[in-house]
Structures are given as C-alpha cells and as structure tokens.
C-alpha positions in Angstrom: 130.2 134.5 132.3 129.2 132.4 130.1 131.8 131.8 127.0 130.5 132.2 123.2 130.2 128.1 122.6 128.1 127.5 125.8 125.8 130.7 125.1 125.2 129.4 121.9 124.8 126.0 123.1 122.0 127.4 125.4 120.5 129.2 123.2 119.7 126.6 120.8 119.0 123.8 123.9 116.0 126.0 124.2 114.8 126.4 121.3 115.0 122.7 120.7 113.3 122.1 123.8 110.6 124.8 122.8 110.2 123.2 119.8 110.0 119.3 120.9 108.0 120.3 124.2 105.7 121.3 121.4 105.7 118.6 119.3 107.7 115.9 120.3 105.9 112.8 122.0 108.1 111.2 124.9 110.8 108.4 123.5 111.9 106.0 125.5 115.6 105.4 125.4 118.2 102.6 124.1 119.8 102.9 127.4 115.6 102.6 129.6 114.8 99.6 127.4 118.0 97.7 127.9 119.8 98.1 124.3 123.4 96.9 123.8 125.9 98.8 122.2 125.2 99.1 118.2 128.7 97.2 116.5 129.3 100.5 114.6 126.9 104.4 114.0 126.8 105.6 110.0 125.4 109.0 109.9 122.4 108.8 106.9 123.7 110.1 103.6 121.1 113.4 103.4 120.4 114.3 106.8 117.6 115.5 107.2 116.3 113.1 105.6 114.1 113.3 102.4 111.9 109.4 103.2 109.9 108.2 105.8 109.6 104.1 105.2 107.0 103.0 107.1 106.9 99.3 109.0 105.0 97.0 111.1 107.4 94.3 112.8 104.5 91.5 112.0 104.4 90.1 115.8 101.8 90.4 118.7 101.4 94.0 119.7 102.2 95.6 123.3 100.5 97.4 125.3 102.7 98.2 128.6 105.9 99.9 128.4 107.1 96.3 130.3 106.2 93.9 127.4 107.4 97.3 124.4 111.1 96.9 126.1 110.5 93.3 126.0 109.9 93.3 122.3 112.7 95.7 121.5 115.1 93.9 123.1 114.8 90.8 121.4 114.1 92.7 117.8 117.5 94.2 118.6 119.1 90.5 119.0 116.9 89.0 116.2 118.4 92.0 113.9 121.8 91.4 114.8 122.3 88.2 116.2 120.1 86.0 113.9 120.7 88.4 111.2 124.1 89.6 111.7 123.2 93.4 111.0 125.3 96.2 113.3 122.3 97.2 114.9 118.0 96.5 115.4 117.0 97.7 111.9 114.6 100.7 112.8 115.5 104.2 113.7 112.3 104.0 116.1 109.5 101.7 117.1 106.0 102.4 118.2 104.3 100.2 120.9 100.5 99.6 121.6 101.5 101.7 124.6 101.9 104.8 123.1 104.7 105.2 123.6 108.7 105.6 120.9 111.1 103.5 121.6 114.2 104.4 119.8 116.1 102.2 117.7 119.0 103.5 115.8 117.7 107.3 116.5 117.6 110.2 114.5 120.1 110.6 111.7 121.2 107.5 111.6 121.8 105.1 108.1 119.3 102.2 109.2 119.2 98.9 107.9 115.0 98.1 107.3 114.8 99.3 103.2 117.5 98.8 101.2 116.6 101.2 98.9 116.2 103.4 101.4 118.5 102.6 104.3 120.8 106.2 104.2 118.0 108.8 103.1 115.3 107.9 105.4 114.1 107.9 109.0 112.0 103.9 109.4 109.3 103.5 111.5 107.9 100.4 112.7 104.3 100.1 114.8 104.4 97.2 117.0 101.7 94.2 115.8 100.7 92.8 113.0 98.4 94.9 111.0 97.8 92.4 107.6 94.4 91.1 109.6 94.3 94.0 112.2 94.0 97.8 112.1 96.5 99.4 114.4 96.0 100.8 117.1 95.0 105.2 117.3 97.2 106.2 120.0 100.0 104.4 118.1 98.6 106.1 114.6 98.9 109.5 116.8 102.1 109.0 117.7 103.2 108.2 114.4 101.8 111.7 113.7 103.4 113.3 116.4 106.8 112.0 116.0 106.5 112.6 112.4 106.0 116.2 113.5 108.4 116.6 115.6 110.9 115.8 113.4 110.0 118.3 110.5 109.4 120.8 113.4 113.5 120.1 115.0 114.7 119.9 111.4 115.5 116.1 111.7 112.7 114.7 108.5 112.7 117.3 105.1 109.5 119.4 105.7 108.9 117.8 101.7 109.6 114.4 103.1 107.9 111.6 101.1 105.9 108.6 103.5 106.2 105.0 101.6 105.0 101.6 102.8 108.1 99.2 103.1 106.4 96.9 100.6 106.2 99.9 97.8 110.3 99.2 97.8 110.7 96.1 98.5 108.8 92.5 97.3 106.4 92.8 101.6 103.4 93.2 102.9 105.2 94.7 105.3 103.5 97.5 106.5 100.1 95.0 106.8 96.9 96.1 104.6 95.6 97.5 107.0 98.5 100.1 108.5 99.2 100.2 104.3 95.4 101.8 103.6 95.8 104.4 106.5 99.0 106.1 105.4 97.9 106.3 101.9 95.6 109.0 103.2 98.0 110.8 105.0 99.6 113.9 103.2 103.1 113.0 102.3 102.1 110.1 101.4 104.2 108.7 97.8 102.8 106.3 95.0 105.7 107.2 93.0 108.5 105.9 91.9 110.8 105.4 94.4 
C-alpha cells in the first residue's frame, strides 16, 4: 500500500507526463551536455514567469547534437569564467538540430536581460539572425517549448514575449528572428 504522499506524487507525475508528452520537445539536460555546476541558483521572483525574452547567440549555427553540446559548454564557460556570472545566462538554448538544451532550466532566475531576469524565461536560438533567418526546426521547437511551458504551468498562460532589443540597446535577437517573433500571438510591443 502506498502512502498518501506517494499517491499524490504519482498522480501529479502522471498528469505532468501526459501533458509533457503531448507538447514538450525533448530537452538535452545539463548533465547530457556536460554543464559544470552553477555557483548558485535563485528562483524566479514570479513563477510561473509573465515574460519570455527571445535571444540569438550571435554565433554560427550548430546543426548536430555534438556541435550544439560543444557550443553550449562554450557559452557556459564564457558566461561564468569571463563574465563572472553564476551560471550560463539563458534558461534554454535551441540548436539548429531542433533540440532544446537546458541552461538554467524552468523557474530559475536568469542572467540574460537585466530588466526581466527575475520574471522571465530566457530562450536563445543558436545562430546569428541579423543577416540570416533561423531554421524552421528552431522556430517549431521554440513554439513547442513555449506551449509546453504554458501547458505545464511553467510560463503564465498570458505571457508577454519580447525580443532582447526591446529592453536593452542591442541587435539581439537579430533582425530576421525579431521580424518573425513580432508575428507571434504573445509578442508584446508595449512598455517593458
């Protein structure tokens, strides 16, 4: 006979699994891509977050899992060892292979946009989208990740999506990616 706590856990797990299986893309875990441990972890001040901030990595695109893992490790190294941050800045990164790479993960305070770090999910598409367009598989994965976040209560249902340039003077997420996210239903062009 299971205890009441175990039964509640199993029920919650089954509900989450059913929902996650329907909409959630596979996520390459920190362990799978070889992350070093974060120096510290802080939860979001608003969870689920009301904002999603979209970035690009301003780098070459990676198109297979091994090159994407290598790239994500280099981003973590740059953010932690060069910039002195507690961990990789983004919550998730999306490679040209169509996979999601776990950065800080769900519900964790990021270091990707000073104005929104404590109230947002930061997602970076790997590539430079100032001159070229993101791959369709990256855009589909972004949509699936956000749908998953809403369906599993990890992003507010009526979240506001912004491009990084809307709160910081930068070209990020690149002209081509910004033009695309402007057409998304949750895109927000009001004051941030």
